[in-house]
Each structure stands twice: as C-alpha cells, then as structure tokens.
mmCIF file of the C-alpha atoms, coordinates in Angstrom:
data_MODEL
# 
_entry.id   MODEL 
# 
loop_
_atom_site.group_PDB 
_atom_site.id 
_atom_site.type_symbol 
_atom_site.label_atom_id 
_atom_site.label_alt_id 
_atom_site.label_comp_id 
_atom_site.label_asym_id 
_atom_site.label_entity_id 
_atom_site.label_seq_id 
_atom_site.pdbx_PDB_ins_code 
_atom_site.Cartn_x 
_atom_site.Cartn_y 
_atom_site.Cartn_z 
_atom_site.occupancy 
_atom_site.B_iso_or_equiv 
_atom_site.pdbx_formal_charge 
_atom_site.auth_seq_id 
_atom_site.auth_comp_id 
_atom_site.auth_asym_id 
_atom_site.auth_atom_id 
_atom_site.pdbx_PDB_model_num 
ATOM 1   C CA . MET A 1 1   ? 11.592 19.522 -1.297  1.00 0.00 ? 1   MET A CA 1 
ATOM 2   C CA . ILE A 1 2   ? 10.963 15.901 -0.347  1.00 0.00 ? 2   ILE A CA 1 
ATOM 3   C CA . LEU A 1 3   ? 11.980 12.931 -2.491  1.00 0.00 ? 3   LEU A CA 1 
ATOM 4   C CA . CYS A 1 4   ? 9.352  10.277 -3.152  1.00 0.00 ? 4   CYS A CA 1 
ATOM 5   C CA . ASP A 1 5   ? 9.843  6.603  -3.991  1.00 0.00 ? 5   ASP A CA 1 
ATOM 6   C CA . ALA A 1 6   ? 7.587  4.430  -6.179  1.00 0.00 ? 6   ALA A CA 1 
ATOM 7   C CA . GLY A 1 7   ? 6.038  2.542  -3.273  1.00 0.00 ? 7   GLY A CA 1 
ATOM 8   C CA . VAL A 1 8   ? 4.747  5.754  -1.715  1.00 0.00 ? 8   VAL A CA 1 
ATOM 9   C CA . LEU A 1 9   ? 3.402  6.935  -5.073  1.00 0.00 ? 9   LEU A CA 1 
ATOM 10  C CA . LEU A 1 10  ? 1.415  3.722  -5.349  1.00 0.00 ? 10  LEU A CA 1 
ATOM 11  C CA . CYS A 1 11  ? 0.283  4.014  -1.734  1.00 0.00 ? 11  CYS A CA 1 
ATOM 12  C CA . LEU A 1 12  ? -1.104 7.487  -2.468  1.00 0.00 ? 12  LEU A CA 1 
ATOM 13  C CA . VAL A 1 13  ? -3.510 6.145  -5.110  1.00 0.00 ? 13  VAL A CA 1 
ATOM 14  C CA . ASP A 1 14  ? -4.186 2.578  -3.969  1.00 0.00 ? 14  ASP A CA 1 
ATOM 15  C CA . ARG A 1 15  ? -6.865 2.597  -1.267  1.00 0.00 ? 15  ARG A CA 1 
ATOM 16  C CA . THR A 1 16  ? -6.147 -1.068 -0.463  1.00 0.00 ? 16  THR A CA 1 
ATOM 17  C CA . GLN A 1 17  ? -2.676 -0.193 0.846   1.00 0.00 ? 17  GLN A CA 1 
ATOM 18  C CA . PRO A 1 18  ? -2.596 -0.261 4.671   1.00 0.00 ? 18  PRO A CA 1 
ATOM 19  C CA . GLN A 1 19  ? -0.953 3.180  4.907   1.00 0.00 ? 19  GLN A CA 1 
ATOM 20  C CA . HIS A 1 20  ? -3.009 4.864  2.173   1.00 0.00 ? 20  HIS A CA 1 
ATOM 21  C CA . LYS A 1 21  ? -4.876 7.277  4.474   1.00 0.00 ? 21  LYS A CA 1 
ATOM 22  C CA . ALA A 1 22  ? -1.790 8.093  6.532   1.00 0.00 ? 22  ALA A CA 1 
ATOM 23  C CA . TYR A 1 23  ? 0.234  9.001  3.436   1.00 0.00 ? 23  TYR A CA 1 
ATOM 24  C CA . ARG A 1 24  ? -2.604 11.009 1.894   1.00 0.00 ? 24  ARG A CA 1 
ATOM 25  C CA . SER A 1 25  ? -2.888 13.004 5.134   1.00 0.00 ? 25  SER A CA 1 
ATOM 26  C CA . ALA A 1 26  ? 0.872  13.452 5.381   1.00 0.00 ? 26  ALA A CA 1 
ATOM 27  C CA . ILE A 1 27  ? 1.121  14.761 1.828   1.00 0.00 ? 27  ILE A CA 1 
ATOM 28  C CA . ALA A 1 28  ? -1.458 17.401 2.669   1.00 0.00 ? 28  ALA A CA 1 
ATOM 29  C CA . ARG A 1 29  ? 0.755  18.580 5.571   1.00 0.00 ? 29  ARG A CA 1 
ATOM 30  C CA . LEU A 1 30  ? 4.095  18.421 3.761   1.00 0.00 ? 30  LEU A CA 1 
ATOM 31  C CA . ALA A 1 31  ? 5.201  21.183 1.436   1.00 0.00 ? 31  ALA A CA 1 
ATOM 32  C CA . PRO A 1 32  ? 4.409  20.073 -2.116  1.00 0.00 ? 32  PRO A CA 1 
ATOM 33  C CA . PRO A 1 33  ? 5.587  19.290 -4.647  1.00 0.00 ? 33  PRO A CA 1 
ATOM 34  C CA . LEU A 1 34  ? 7.226  15.959 -3.969  1.00 0.00 ? 34  LEU A CA 1 
ATOM 35  C CA . LEU A 1 35  ? 10.236 15.152 -6.144  1.00 0.00 ? 35  LEU A CA 1 
ATOM 36  C CA . THR A 1 36  ? 10.603 11.825 -7.943  1.00 0.00 ? 36  THR A CA 1 
ATOM 37  C CA . THR A 1 37  ? 12.203 10.454 -11.099 1.00 0.00 ? 37  THR A CA 1 
ATOM 38  C CA . TRP A 1 38  ? 10.794 8.961  -14.283 1.00 0.00 ? 38  TRP A CA 1 
ATOM 39  C CA . SER A 1 39  ? 12.083 5.547  -13.185 1.00 0.00 ? 39  SER A CA 1 
ATOM 40  C CA . CYS A 1 40  ? 10.084 5.729  -9.959  1.00 0.00 ? 40  CYS A CA 1 
ATOM 41  C CA . LEU A 1 41  ? 6.993  7.029  -11.703 1.00 0.00 ? 41  LEU A CA 1 
ATOM 42  C CA . THR A 1 42  ? 7.268  4.286  -14.332 1.00 0.00 ? 42  THR A CA 1 
ATOM 43  C CA . GLU A 1 43  ? 7.546  1.632  -11.623 1.00 0.00 ? 43  GLU A CA 1 
ATOM 44  C CA . ALA A 1 44  ? 4.514  3.076  -9.816  1.00 0.00 ? 44  ALA A CA 1 
ATOM 45  C CA . MET A 1 45  ? 2.528  3.267  -13.080 1.00 0.00 ? 45  MET A CA 1 
ATOM 46  C CA . TYR A 1 46  ? 3.311  -0.381 -13.820 1.00 0.00 ? 46  TYR A CA 1 
ATOM 47  C CA . LEU A 1 47  ? 2.175  -1.460 -10.346 1.00 0.00 ? 47  LEU A CA 1 
ATOM 48  C CA . ALA A 1 48  ? -0.922 0.765  -10.566 1.00 0.00 ? 48  ALA A CA 1 
ATOM 49  C CA . LEU A 1 49  ? -1.897 -0.809 -13.884 1.00 0.00 ? 49  LEU A CA 1 
ATOM 50  C CA . HIS A 1 50  ? -1.828 -4.273 -12.344 1.00 0.00 ? 50  HIS A CA 1 
ATOM 51  C CA . ARG A 1 51  ? -3.612 -3.254 -9.144  1.00 0.00 ? 51  ARG A CA 1 
ATOM 52  C CA . GLY A 1 52  ? -6.215 -0.801 -10.365 1.00 0.00 ? 52  GLY A CA 1 
ATOM 53  C CA . GLY A 1 53  ? -5.963 -0.413 -14.126 1.00 0.00 ? 53  GLY A CA 1 
ATOM 54  C CA . TRP A 1 54  ? -6.208 2.850  -15.984 1.00 0.00 ? 54  TRP A CA 1 
ATOM 55  C CA . THR A 1 55  ? -8.211 4.508  -13.197 1.00 0.00 ? 55  THR A CA 1 
ATOM 56  C CA . MET A 1 56  ? -5.328 4.167  -10.749 1.00 0.00 ? 56  MET A CA 1 
ATOM 57  C CA . GLN A 1 57  ? -2.770 5.205  -13.382 1.00 0.00 ? 57  GLN A CA 1 
ATOM 58  C CA . LYS A 1 58  ? -4.840 8.314  -14.093 1.00 0.00 ? 58  LYS A CA 1 
ATOM 59  C CA . GLN A 1 59  ? -4.753 9.202  -10.381 1.00 0.00 ? 59  GLN A CA 1 
ATOM 60  C CA . LEU A 1 60  ? -0.951 9.005  -10.477 1.00 0.00 ? 60  LEU A CA 1 
ATOM 61  C CA . GLY A 1 61  ? -0.865 11.212 -13.549 1.00 0.00 ? 61  GLY A CA 1 
ATOM 62  C CA . GLN A 1 62  ? -3.147 13.670 -11.809 1.00 0.00 ? 62  GLN A CA 1 
ATOM 63  C CA . LEU A 1 63  ? -0.471 14.185 -9.138  1.00 0.00 ? 63  LEU A CA 1 
ATOM 64  C CA . LEU A 1 64  ? 1.700  15.651 -11.913 1.00 0.00 ? 64  LEU A CA 1 
ATOM 65  C CA . LEU A 1 65  ? -1.100 17.768 -13.350 1.00 0.00 ? 65  LEU A CA 1 
ATOM 66  C CA . ASP A 1 66  ? -1.973 19.092 -9.901  1.00 0.00 ? 66  ASP A CA 1 
ATOM 67  C CA . LYS A 1 67  ? 1.707  19.967 -9.363  1.00 0.00 ? 67  LYS A CA 1 
ATOM 68  C CA . LEU A 1 68  ? 1.896  17.790 -6.260  1.00 0.00 ? 68  LEU A CA 1 
ATOM 69  C CA . LEU A 1 69  ? 4.671  15.823 -7.929  1.00 0.00 ? 69  LEU A CA 1 
ATOM 70  C CA . MET A 1 70  ? 7.706  16.967 -9.922  1.00 0.00 ? 70  MET A CA 1 
ATOM 71  C CA . VAL A 1 71  ? 10.050 14.776 -11.944 1.00 0.00 ? 71  VAL A CA 1 
ATOM 72  C CA . TYR A 1 72  ? 13.812 15.266 -11.726 1.00 0.00 ? 72  TYR A CA 1 
ATOM 73  C CA . GLU A 1 73  ? 15.406 14.733 -15.145 1.00 0.00 ? 73  GLU A CA 1 
ATOM 74  C CA . ILE A 1 74  ? 18.368 12.350 -15.229 1.00 0.00 ? 74  ILE A CA 1 
ATOM 75  C CA . GLN A 1 75  ? 21.028 13.501 -17.675 1.00 0.00 ? 75  GLN A CA 1 
ATOM 76  C CA . GLU A 1 76  ? 23.168 11.369 -19.968 1.00 0.00 ? 76  GLU A CA 1 
ATOM 77  C CA . SER A 1 77  ? 26.216 12.535 -18.035 1.00 0.00 ? 77  SER A CA 1 
ATOM 78  C CA . ASP A 1 78  ? 24.713 10.813 -14.946 1.00 0.00 ? 78  ASP A CA 1 
ATOM 79  C CA . TYR A 1 79  ? 24.477 7.317  -16.441 1.00 0.00 ? 79  TYR A CA 1 
ATOM 80  C CA . SER A 1 80  ? 27.891 6.207  -15.212 1.00 0.00 ? 80  SER A CA 1 
ATOM 81  C CA . ARG A 1 81  ? 27.060 7.339  -11.664 1.00 0.00 ? 81  ARG A CA 1 
ATOM 82  C CA . LEU A 1 82  ? 23.801 5.352  -11.756 1.00 0.00 ? 82  LEU A CA 1 
ATOM 83  C CA . LEU A 1 83  ? 25.665 2.202  -12.770 1.00 0.00 ? 83  LEU A CA 1 
ATOM 84  C CA . ALA A 1 84  ? 28.341 2.838  -10.147 1.00 0.00 ? 84  ALA A CA 1 
ATOM 85  C CA . LEU A 1 85  ? 25.658 3.129  -7.459  1.00 0.00 ? 85  LEU A CA 1 
ATOM 86  C CA . MET A 1 86  ? 23.958 -0.070 -8.604  1.00 0.00 ? 86  MET A CA 1 
ATOM 87  C CA . GLU A 1 87  ? 27.320 -1.862 -8.539  1.00 0.00 ? 87  GLU A CA 1 
ATOM 88  C CA . GLN A 1 88  ? 28.213 -0.447 -5.116  1.00 0.00 ? 88  GLN A CA 1 
ATOM 89  C CA . TYR A 1 89  ? 24.913 -1.666 -3.623  1.00 0.00 ? 89  TYR A CA 1 
ATOM 90  C CA . ARG A 1 90  ? 24.580 -4.864 -5.672  1.00 0.00 ? 90  ARG A CA 1 
ATOM 91  C CA . ASP A 1 91  ? 24.394 -6.915 -2.459  1.00 0.00 ? 91  ASP A CA 1 
ATOM 92  C CA . ARG A 1 92  ? 21.015 -5.292 -1.545  1.00 0.00 ? 92  ARG A CA 1 
ATOM 93  C CA . PRO A 1 93  ? 20.456 -5.204 -4.708  1.00 0.00 ? 93  PRO A CA 1 
ATOM 94  C CA . MET A 1 94  ? 19.778 -1.614 -5.765  1.00 0.00 ? 94  MET A CA 1 
ATOM 95  C CA . ASP A 1 95  ? 17.364 -1.187 -8.656  1.00 0.00 ? 95  ASP A CA 1 
ATOM 96  C CA . LEU A 1 96  ? 17.494 1.632  -11.193 1.00 0.00 ? 96  LEU A CA 1 
ATOM 97  C CA . ALA A 1 97  ? 14.666 3.572  -9.541  1.00 0.00 ? 97  ALA A CA 1 
ATOM 98  C CA . ASP A 1 98  ? 16.489 3.646  -6.190  1.00 0.00 ? 98  ASP A CA 1 
ATOM 99  C CA . ALA A 1 99  ? 19.726 4.659  -7.915  1.00 0.00 ? 99  ALA A CA 1 
ATOM 100 C CA . THR A 1 100 ? 17.957 7.604  -9.556  1.00 0.00 ? 100 THR A CA 1 
ATOM 101 C CA . LEU A 1 101 ? 16.712 8.794  -6.165  1.00 0.00 ? 101 LEU A CA 1 
ATOM 102 C CA . VAL A 1 102 ? 20.209 8.610  -4.652  1.00 0.00 ? 102 VAL A CA 1 
ATOM 103 C CA . LEU A 1 103 ? 21.547 10.525 -7.670  1.00 0.00 ? 103 LEU A CA 1 
ATOM 104 C CA . THR A 1 104 ? 18.758 13.100 -7.353  1.00 0.00 ? 104 THR A CA 1 
ATOM 105 C CA . ALA A 1 105 ? 19.657 13.594 -3.686  1.00 0.00 ? 105 ALA A CA 1 
ATOM 106 C CA . GLU A 1 106 ? 23.290 14.099 -4.683  1.00 0.00 ? 106 GLU A CA 1 
ATOM 107 C CA . LYS A 1 107 ? 22.412 16.633 -7.365  1.00 0.00 ? 107 LYS A CA 1 
ATOM 108 C CA . THR A 1 108 ? 19.743 18.594 -5.482  1.00 0.00 ? 108 THR A CA 1 
ATOM 109 C CA . ARG A 1 109 ? 21.040 18.165 -1.915  1.00 0.00 ? 109 ARG A CA 1 
ATOM 110 C CA . HIS A 1 110 ? 17.570 17.166 -0.743  1.00 0.00 ? 110 HIS A CA 1 
ATOM 111 C CA . ARG A 1 111 ? 17.920 14.457 1.933   1.00 0.00 ? 111 ARG A CA 1 
ATOM 112 C CA . GLN A 1 112 ? 14.334 13.978 3.068   1.00 0.00 ? 112 GLN A CA 1 
ATOM 113 C CA . ILE A 1 113 ? 12.567 11.018 1.474   1.00 0.00 ? 113 ILE A CA 1 
ATOM 114 C CA . LEU A 1 114 ? 9.208  9.322  1.627   1.00 0.00 ? 114 LEU A CA 1 
ATOM 115 C CA . THR A 1 115 ? 9.750  5.611  1.056   1.00 0.00 ? 115 THR A CA 1 
ATOM 116 C CA . LEU A 1 116 ? 8.477  2.229  2.146   1.00 0.00 ? 116 LEU A CA 1 
ATOM 117 C CA . ASP A 1 117 ? 11.889 0.774  1.276   1.00 0.00 ? 117 ASP A CA 1 
ATOM 118 C CA . SER A 1 118 ? 14.254 0.137  4.206   1.00 0.00 ? 118 SER A CA 1 
ATOM 119 C CA . ASP A 1 119 ? 17.234 0.201  1.814   1.00 0.00 ? 119 ASP A CA 1 
ATOM 120 C CA . PHE A 1 120 ? 17.272 3.988  2.087   1.00 0.00 ? 120 PHE A CA 1 
ATOM 121 C CA . LEU A 1 121 ? 18.497 3.531  5.646   1.00 0.00 ? 121 LEU A CA 1 
ATOM 122 C CA . PHE A 1 122 ? 21.674 2.009  4.134   1.00 0.00 ? 122 PHE A CA 1 
ATOM 123 C CA . TYR A 1 123 ? 22.173 4.075  0.983   1.00 0.00 ? 123 TYR A CA 1 
ATOM 124 C CA . ARG A 1 124 ? 24.510 7.041  1.280   1.00 0.00 ? 124 ARG A CA 1 
ATOM 125 C CA . ILE A 1 125 ? 24.290 10.358 -0.546  1.00 0.00 ? 125 ILE A CA 1 
ATOM 126 C CA . SER A 1 126 ? 27.673 11.117 -2.128  1.00 0.00 ? 126 SER A CA 1 
ATOM 127 C CA . ASP A 1 127 ? 28.962 8.017  -0.291  1.00 0.00 ? 127 ASP A CA 1 
ATOM 128 C CA . ARG A 1 128 ? 28.711 9.710  3.112   1.00 0.00 ? 128 ARG A CA 1 
ATOM 129 C CA . ASP A 1 129 ? 25.433 11.430 4.039   1.00 0.00 ? 129 ASP A CA 1 
ATOM 130 C CA . THR A 1 130 ? 22.372 9.538  5.214   1.00 0.00 ? 130 THR A CA 1 
ATOM 131 C CA . PHE A 1 131 ? 18.826 10.013 4.016   1.00 0.00 ? 131 PHE A CA 1 
ATOM 132 C CA . ASP A 1 132 ? 16.308 11.559 6.350   1.00 0.00 ? 132 ASP A CA 1 
ATOM 133 C CA . VAL A 1 133 ? 13.551 8.957  5.986   1.00 0.00 ? 133 VAL A CA 1 
ATOM 134 C CA . ILE A 1 134 ? 10.242 10.526 6.960   1.00 0.00 ? 134 ILE A CA 1 
ATOM 135 C CA . GLN A 1 135 ? 8.246  8.135  9.125   1.00 0.00 ? 135 GLN A CA 1 
ATOM 136 C CA . ILE A 1 136 ? 4.503  8.160  8.505   1.00 0.00 ? 136 ILE A CA 1 
ATOM 137 C CA . GLU A 1 137 ? 2.205  6.417  10.961  1.00 0.00 ? 137 GLU A CA 1 
# 
C-alpha cells in the first residue's frame, strides 16, 4: 500500500496543477487503494474548496467511494507520538498532516509515499528508516 499526502490528493482532482495528468496516470498504474489520514484529507478538502468549490471536493470524496483511497485511523494512544514528531521536526516545521503520515508509516510499515513535499526526504520512520518517495514525471 502506498501512502498519499494532501498535495497529491489535490493534484489528482485539480486539473490546473502542472502534474495533474502525470499523477492521474500513475494512480491508474499503482496498486490501489492509496492510504492517507483524515488530517491529509481535511487539508486537501480545504484547498479543493478554495480552488474549485464543491465540485472539486466531491471529486476527492469520490476517491473514497471508489475505494481508490483509504483512511488510516489515528488512535488516542498515538497523540503523544504525533506531538513528539512535531517537536522533533519543529525546525522544518512539521505540520499535523505530515506527522500523521509518519505515524501511519510506523504503524503499518508502509514506506512508499506519494508526496509533493520534500520534507519526506528528511523525515524518518521510527527515527531511522527513510521514506521511499515515488517520483512521478
């Protein structure tokens, strides 16, 4: 399973994004579903609202309905780890959505990620392993 960041989610539904077609094609080749978190989906929904309104938000929601996207549930017992990650990477700074993806990688052991965010080249899974950032051209 491949992790998916908010920027890629937006890119999938926003035709004005330079890499829209490349990511749409890549998703068709990759083994769905993609795995994200509610924080990432919320961030993408917010951006979609401001870029394309309800129509673009509906397209994001359709990814869930079509089972192309799954949401990893963050547990209450994970809250302290999220804050620890955000503190550890405060110099970048790490936002909550990125922290949830690092946590999801730690919990699921999935290292592959689709992201437009170069910070995932610096983040470490369980403080040691690197992400396998999938390059789409």
